[in-house]
BAMARMAR-445951 format. One record per residue: residue in one letter; y, x, z of N, C-alpha, C in turn; residue number from 1. Coordinates in steps of 0.2 Angstrom, whole numbers, plus 2048, in hexadecimal, padded with zeros to 3 digits. Atoms other than C-alpha are relative to their C-alpha. Example, Ala and Ser with C-alpha at 12.3 -4.5 7.8 and 13.67 -1.06 7.14 Angstrom:
A,7FA,804,800,7EA,83E,827,806,804,800,1;
S,7FA,7FC,7FF,7FB,844,824,805,7FC,803,2;
This chain:
M,802,7FC,806,821,79C,810,7F9,7FF,7FF,1;
P,807,801,801,811,795,80B,7FD,804,7FB,2;
L,803,7FC,805,80F,7A0,7FC,7FE,807,803,3;
L,802,7F9,7FC,810,7B0,807,7FA,7FF,804,4;
H,806,801,7FC,803,7A9,812,7FA,800,7FC,5;
K,805,801,805,7F8,7A5,803,7FE,808,7FE,6;
V,801,7F9,802,7FA,7B7,7FD,7FD,804,805,7;
S,803,7FC,7FA,7F7,7BF,80E,7F9,7FE,801,8;
R,807,802,7FF,7E7,7B5,810,7FB,802,7FA,9;
S,804,7FD,806,7E1,7BA,7FE,7FF,807,801,10;
C,801,7F9,7FF,7E3,7CC,802,7FB,801,805,11;
K,804,7FF,7FB,7DA,7CB,812,7F9,7FE,7FE,12;
S,807,802,802,7CB,7C1,80B,7FD,803,7FA,13;
T,803,7FD,805,7C9,7CA,7FB,7FF,808,801,14;
G,7FF,7F8,800,7CE,7DC,7FF,801,803,7FA,15;
A,7FE,7FD,807,7D2,7DE,7ED,806,804,800,16;
M,7FA,7FC,801,7DE,7EC,7E9,805,7FC,7FC,17;
L,7FB,804,804,7E7,7E1,7DC,804,7FB,805,18;
D,7FD,804,7FC,7EA,7D4,7E9,805,803,805,19;
T,7FC,7FC,7FB,7F0,7E1,7F6,807,802,7FD,20;
V,7FA,7FE,803,7FC,7E9,7EA,805,7FB,7FD,21;
D,7FB,805,802,803,7D9,7E3,803,7FD,806,22;
A,7FD,803,7FA,806,7D3,7F5,806,805,803,23;
C,7FB,7FB,7FE,80F,7E4,7F9,806,7FF,7FC,24;
S,7FA,801,805,81A,7E1,7E9,804,7FA,802,25;
L,7FC,807,7FE,81E,7CF,7EE,804,801,806,26;
L,7FC,800,7FA,823,7D3,7FF,806,805,800,27;
Y,7FA,7FB,801,82E,7E2,7FA,805,7FC,7FC,28;
R,7FB,804,804,837,7D7,7ED,803,7FB,804,29;
L,7FC,805,7FC,83A,7C9,7F9,804,803,805,30;
Q,7FC,7FC,7FB,840,7D6,806,807,802,7FD,31;
M,7FA,7FD,804,84C,7DD,7F9,805,7FA,7FF,32;
E,7FB,806,801,853,7CB,7F7,802,7FD,806,33;
G,7FD,802,7FA,856,7C9,809,7FC,7FC,804,34;
V,804,804,7FC,847,7BF,80F,7FD,804,805,35;
C,803,7FD,7FA,840,7C4,820,7F9,800,7FF,36;
V,807,800,801,82E,7C9,81D,7FD,805,805,37;
K,802,7FB,7FB,82C,7D5,82C,7F9,7FE,802,38;
D,807,802,7FD,81D,7CB,833,7FB,801,7FB,39;
R,805,7FF,805,815,7CB,822,7FD,807,7FE,40;
W,802,7F9,800,815,7DE,821,7FA,801,805,41;
Q,805,7FF,7FB,80B,7DE,831,7F9,7FD,7FE,42;
E,806,803,802,7FE,7D2,82A,7FD,805,7FA,43;
L,802,7FC,806,7FD,7DC,819,7FD,807,802,44;
V,802,7F9,7FF,7FC,7ED,821,7F9,801,803,45;
Q,806,800,7FD,7EC,7E8,82A,7FA,801,7FA,46;
V,805,7FF,805,7E3,7E8,819,800,807,7FD,47;
T,800,7FA,804,7E8,7F9,813,7FD,806,804,48;
P,803,7FA,7FD,7E1,806,820,7FA,802,7FE,49;
P,806,7FD,803,7D0,807,819,801,804,7FA,50;
H,7FE,7FD,806,7D8,80D,809,805,805,800,51;
T,7FA,7FB,7FF,7E5,819,810,7FE,807,7FD,52;
D,803,7FA,803,7DA,828,80B,7FD,800,7F9,53;
D,804,801,806,7D3,821,7FB,804,805,7FA,54;
H,7FC,7FD,805,7E1,828,7EF,7FD,7FF,7F9,55;
V,803,802,807,7D9,81F,7E0,805,800,7FB,56;
T,7FA,7FF,804,7EA,81D,7D8,806,801,804,57;
V,7F9,7FF,7FD,7FC,822,7DD,803,7F9,800,58;
F,7FE,807,800,800,810,7D8,7FE,7FC,807,59;
N,803,803,7FA,7F5,809,7E6,803,803,807,60;
D,7FD,7FD,7FA,7FB,816,7F3,807,7FF,801,61;
V,7F9,802,7FF,80D,812,7F0,801,7F9,803,62;
H,800,807,7FE,80A,800,7F3,7FD,800,808,63;
F,802,800,7F9,800,804,803,806,803,805,64;
L,7FA,7FD,7FD,80F,80F,808,805,7FB,801,65;
M,7FB,806,800,81B,800,805,7FE,7FC,806,66;
A,802,804,7FB,810,7F6,811,801,803,807,67;
S,800,7FD,7F9,80F,803,81F,807,801,802,68;
L,7F9,800,7FE,822,806,81E,803,7F9,802,69;
G,7FD,806,7FE,826,7F4,81E,7FD,7FD,807,70;
A,802,802,7FA,81B,7F1,82D,802,805,806,71;
Q,7FD,7FA,7FC,823,801,835,7FA,803,804,72;
E,806,7FC,7FE,812,809,837,800,807,7FE,73;
A,7FE,7F9,802,818,81B,838,7FA,804,7FF,74;
D,806,7FB,800,806,823,83B,7FD,7FF,7F9,75;
V,803,801,806,7FF,81A,82C,804,803,7FA,76;
S,7FC,7FD,805,80E,81F,821,800,807,800,77;
Q,800,7F8,7FF,80D,831,827,7F9,802,7FD,78;
R,807,7FE,802,7FA,831,823,800,7FF,7F8,79;
L,800,801,808,7FD,82A,811,804,806,7FD,80;
M,7FC,7FA,803,80B,837,80E,7FC,806,800,81;
E,804,7FA,7FF,800,845,814,7FB,800,7FA,82;
G,805,801,805,7F2,83F,809,803,801,7F9,83;
L,7FD,800,806,7FD,83D,7FA,803,808,7FE,84;
R,7FE,7F9,801,804,84F,7FC,7FA,804,7FF,85;
E,806,7FC,801,7F2,856,7FD,7FE,7FE,7F9,86;
V,802,802,807,7EE,84C,7ED,804,804,7FB,87;
A,7FC,7FD,805,7FD,853,7E4,7FF,808,800,88;
Q,801,7F9,800,7FA,865,7EA,7F9,802,7FC,89;
R,806,7FF,803,7E8,864,7E4,801,7FF,7F8,90;
A,7FF,801,807,7EE,85D,7D3,804,806,7FD,91;
L,7FC,7FA,802,7FB,86C,7D2,7FC,806,7FF,92;
C,804,7FA,7FF,7EE,879,7D6,7F9,7FF,7FB,93;
S,806,801,804,7E0,872,7CA,801,803,7F9,94;
Q,800,7FD,807,7DC,87B,7BA,7FD,7FB,7FB,95;
P,803,804,805,7DA,872,7AA,7F9,802,7FE,96;
L,807,7FE,803,7C8,872,7A3,801,803,7FA,97;
P,800,7FD,806,7C5,87E,795,7FD,7FB,7FB,98;
M,803,805,806,7C2,875,784,7FB,804,7FC,99;
């Protein structure tokens, strides 16, 4: 799987969120097609921990969650879910600004 190796290396070298979410999406799609990508999840999940508590976009968070679930990193998955619950709770409790 030379393409997967290239994608993984790109994520690690650039640290760019777009590379990371693209790699998560690619691995998920390949896994759904029956390709064994278990070891690749382990490689990819190493890139995401510094961003576990960022919550910049739900889109990124869901992709980080895909990586942690694929790598079977229960602690990271739990931390992401707790953070997402907190973000959702804050959003529900926030009041709109007066115009």
